[in-house]
C-alpha positions as CSV (number, residue, x, y, z in Angstrom):
1,X,80.6,61.9,210.1
2,X,82.4,63.9,213.5
3,X,85.5,62.0,212.2
4,X,85.4,63.6,208.9
5,X,84.4,67.0,209.9
6,X,87.2,67.3,212.2
7,X,89.5,66.3,209.8
8,X,88.1,68.9,207.2
9,X,88.5,71.3,210.1
10,X,92.3,70.3,210.8
11,X,93.2,70.0,207.3
12,X,91.2,74.0,206.2
13,X,93.8,75.1,209.6
14,X,97.4,74.0,208.3
15,X,96.4,74.0,204.3
16,X,95.4,77.6,204.6
17,X,98.3,80.2,205.0
18,X,97.6,83.2,207.1
19,X,98.1,86.7,204.9
20,X,101.2,89.0,205.5
21,X,100.2,92.5,206.5
22,X,101.1,94.4,203.7
23,X,104.2,96.5,203.6
24,X,104.0,99.7,205.1
25,X,106.5,102.5,204.7
26,X,106.6,104.0,208.2
27,X,109.9,105.5,209.4
28,X,110.4,108.9,211.8
29,X,112.0,112.4,210.5
30,X,116.0,112.5,210.6
31,X,117.8,115.9,211.4
32,X,120.4,117.2,209.2
33,X,122.8,116.9,211.7
34,X,122.0,113.0,211.2
35,X,121.5,113.5,207.8
36,X,125.1,114.7,207.5
37,X,126.2,112.1,210.1
38,X,124.6,109.3,207.8
39,X,126.6,110.2,204.7
40,X,130.3,110.2,206.4
41,X,129.4,106.8,208.3
42,X,128.8,105.6,203.9
43,X,131.7,107.0,203.0
44,X,133.8,105.2,206.3
45,X,132.5,101.7,204.3
46,X,132.5,102.7,200.8
47,X,136.8,101.5,200.2
48,X,136.3,98.8,200.1
49,X,132.7,98.2,199.9
50,X,131.3,95.0,201.5
51,X,127.9,94.5,201.7
52,X,127.8,93.3,205.1
53,X,129.0,96.5,206.4
54,X,127.0,98.5,204.2
55,X,123.9,96.8,205.1
56,X,123.4,98.4,209.0
57,X,123.5,101.8,207.2
58,X,120.8,100.7,205.3
59,X,116.5,99.8,206.5
60,X,115.6,97.3,204.2
61,X,112.1,97.1,205.6
62,X,111.4,101.2,204.4
63,X,113.1,100.1,201.1
64,X,111.1,97.4,200.6
65,X,107.7,99.2,201.6
66,X,108.5,102.2,199.1
67,X,109.1,99.6,196.5
68,X,106.3,97.7,197.2
69,X,104.0,101.0,197.3
70,X,105.2,102.2,193.7
71,X,106.5,99.8,191.5
72,X,103.7,98.9,189.3
73,X,105.3,95.3,189.1
74,X,102.7,92.0,190.1
75,X,103.1,90.7,192.8
76,X,105.2,93.8,194.1
77,X,104.2,93.1,198.0
78,X,106.1,89.4,197.2
79,X,108.8,90.8,195.7
80,X,109.4,94.0,197.9
81,X,109.5,91.0,201.0
82,X,112.7,89.3,198.8
83,X,114.3,92.2,198.4
84,X,114.1,93.0,202.5
85,X,115.3,89.2,203.4
86,X,118.0,88.9,200.8
87,X,119.3,92.9,201.5
88,X,119.7,93.0,197.8
89,X,120.2,97.0,198.3
90,X,123.7,96.8,200.2
91,X,124.6,94.3,197.5
92,X,123.7,96.8,194.4
93,X,124.9,99.1,196.3
94,X,128.5,97.8,196.2
95,X,128.3,97.6,193.1
96,X,128.0,100.9,192.2
97,X,130.6,101.5,194.8
98,X,133.7,98.8,193.2
99,X,136.6,100.7,192.5
100,X,135.9,103.6,193.6
101,X,138.8,106.0,194.0
102,X,137.3,108.7,196.3
103,X,133.1,108.7,197.7
104,X,132.9,111.9,199.1
105,X,129.9,113.9,201.6
106,X,129.1,117.1,199.3
107,X,126.6,119.0,201.3
108,X,122.9,118.1,202.2
109,X,120.2,119.4,200.4
110,X,117.0,119.9,201.8
111,X,114.1,118.3,200.1
112,X,110.7,120.4,201.4
113,X,111.8,118.9,204.9
114,X,113.7,116.2,204.4
115,X,117.7,116.4,204.3
116,X,119.1,114.5,201.2
117,X,122.8,114.0,201.7
118,X,125.0,114.3,197.9
119,X,127.6,112.2,197.1
120,X,130.4,112.3,194.7
121,X,131.7,109.1,193.6
122,X,134.9,109.1,191.3
123,X,136.6,106.1,189.6
124,X,139.5,106.1,187.7
125,X,139.7,103.7,184.6
126,X,143.4,102.3,184.7
127,X,143.4,101.3,180.7
128,X,141.5,104.8,179.3
129,X,143.0,107.1,182.1
130,X,139.8,108.3,182.4
131,X,138.3,109.4,185.4
132,X,134.1,108.8,185.4
133,X,132.5,111.0,188.5
134,X,129.1,109.4,189.6
135,X,126.3,111.8,191.9
136,X,124.0,110.0,194.8
137,X,121.3,111.8,196.8
138,X,120.4,109.5,200.0
139,X,116.7,109.4,201.6
140,X,116.9,109.1,204.7
141,X,114.6,108.1,207.9
142,X,114.8,107.4,211.9
143,X,114.1,103.5,212.2
144,X,111.1,103.1,214.6
145,X,112.4,100.3,216.7
146,X,115.6,101.1,217.3
147,X,116.3,105.0,216.6
148,X,118.4,104.8,214.5
149,X,119.4,106.9,210.7
150,X,119.8,104.7,208.1
151,X,119.1,105.1,204.2
152,X,116.3,103.6,202.4
153,X,116.3,104.8,198.9
154,X,119.3,106.1,196.7
155,X,118.8,108.8,193.5
156,X,121.6,107.5,190.6
157,X,122.1,110.9,188.7
158,X,123.0,109.2,186.4
159,X,120.3,107.4,185.4
160,X,118.0,109.5,186.7
161,X,116.2,106.9,188.5
162,X,115.6,106.3,192.6
163,X,117.2,102.5,193.6
164,X,113.4,101.9,194.2
165,X,112.2,102.3,190.6
166,X,115.2,100.7,189.4
167,X,114.2,97.8,191.2
168,X,110.9,98.3,190.0
169,X,110.6,97.0,187.1
170,X,113.4,97.7,184.8
171,X,115.9,95.1,183.4
172,X,119.2,96.6,184.3
173,X,120.9,95.9,180.5
174,X,118.2,98.4,179.5
175,X,120.9,100.9,180.9
176,X,124.0,101.1,179.1
177,X,124.5,104.3,178.4
178,X,120.9,105.9,177.5
179,X,120.5,109.3,176.1
180,X,118.6,110.6,179.7
181,X,121.7,109.2,181.8
182,X,124.1,111.1,179.7
183,X,121.8,114.1,180.4
184,X,121.2,113.4,184.0
185,X,124.8,114.0,184.5
186,X,124.9,117.1,182.7
187,X,121.9,118.5,184.8
188,X,123.8,117.4,187.8
189,X,126.9,118.8,186.5
190,X,124.8,122.3,186.4
191,X,123.6,122.0,189.4
192,X,126.9,122.3,190.9
193,X,128.1,125.5,188.8
194,X,129.7,124.5,185.9
195,X,128.7,126.4,182.9
196,X,125.9,124.7,180.2
197,X,128.3,126.1,177.0
198,X,131.1,123.8,178.6
199,X,129.1,121.0,178.7
200,X,128.4,118.8,176.0
201,X,126.3,115.2,176.9
202,X,127.3,112.4,173.9
203,X,125.3,108.7,174.6
204,X,127.0,106.1,173.2
205,X,124.2,104.0,173.3
206,X,124.8,100.5,172.8
207,X,127.4,101.2,169.9
208,X,130.4,101.2,172.8
209,X,129.5,99.4,176.1
210,X,132.1,99.9,178.7
211,X,131.4,96.2,179.6
212,X,130.1,93.5,177.4
213,X,127.7,90.7,179.2
214,X,125.3,90.6,181.6
215,X,125.2,90.6,185.7
216,X,126.0,93.3,188.4
217,X,129.8,93.9,187.5
218,X,128.9,94.6,183.5
219,X,125.8,96.3,184.8
220,X,127.9,98.5,187.3
221,X,130.6,99.4,184.7
222,X,128.2,100.5,182.3
223,X,126.0,102.6,184.4
224,X,128.9,105.0,185.0
225,X,129.3,108.2,183.3
226,X,132.6,109.2,181.5
227,X,133.2,113.0,182.2
228,X,136.0,114.4,180.0
229,X,138.0,117.5,180.2
């Protein structure tokens, strides 16, 4: 009888996995000067973009926590941990930066008390000669462990969504030149001083995707906005 009880408790101890605590977004504030410095660091690694060089500028734990606490996906906590472990954000951002001819820090925008660097991507299509422009807004925090400033989310003006929202239940195939994307670019240009009467937002929908197929390379092409003067 004693041996049976001993075997039971051993099986219980080894069979029950300890639950991991929930991911919590915990970063310290960032100064405007630090935000500008982080934007310049991002510029330095953008051409050509290597996920291994970009990864140290991302707080993968904070990104995973924001994702896990805002996503409507089932098992969001588990998915968030997978994103953190695989450092998926650096791979996606490098996909967005593939082929850039210029990546520039335009300014630091204050959102409440948070300084958000506004970045501009410029890419020139070799076949058509069209210059594509995209704008990104960085959300930053100071990592508590080593006191380094890092980004933990990026707002893509083309899509009108944060990276954590894109990861949170939306298939990249559904972002092929949507009307919302074209309108988001128009609004971004207006906020930068371009007159409303000089612009027209045209969505090509699924009729003329920039690149066919699936995969990050095709998605990066199809998320682009072509601005024709």
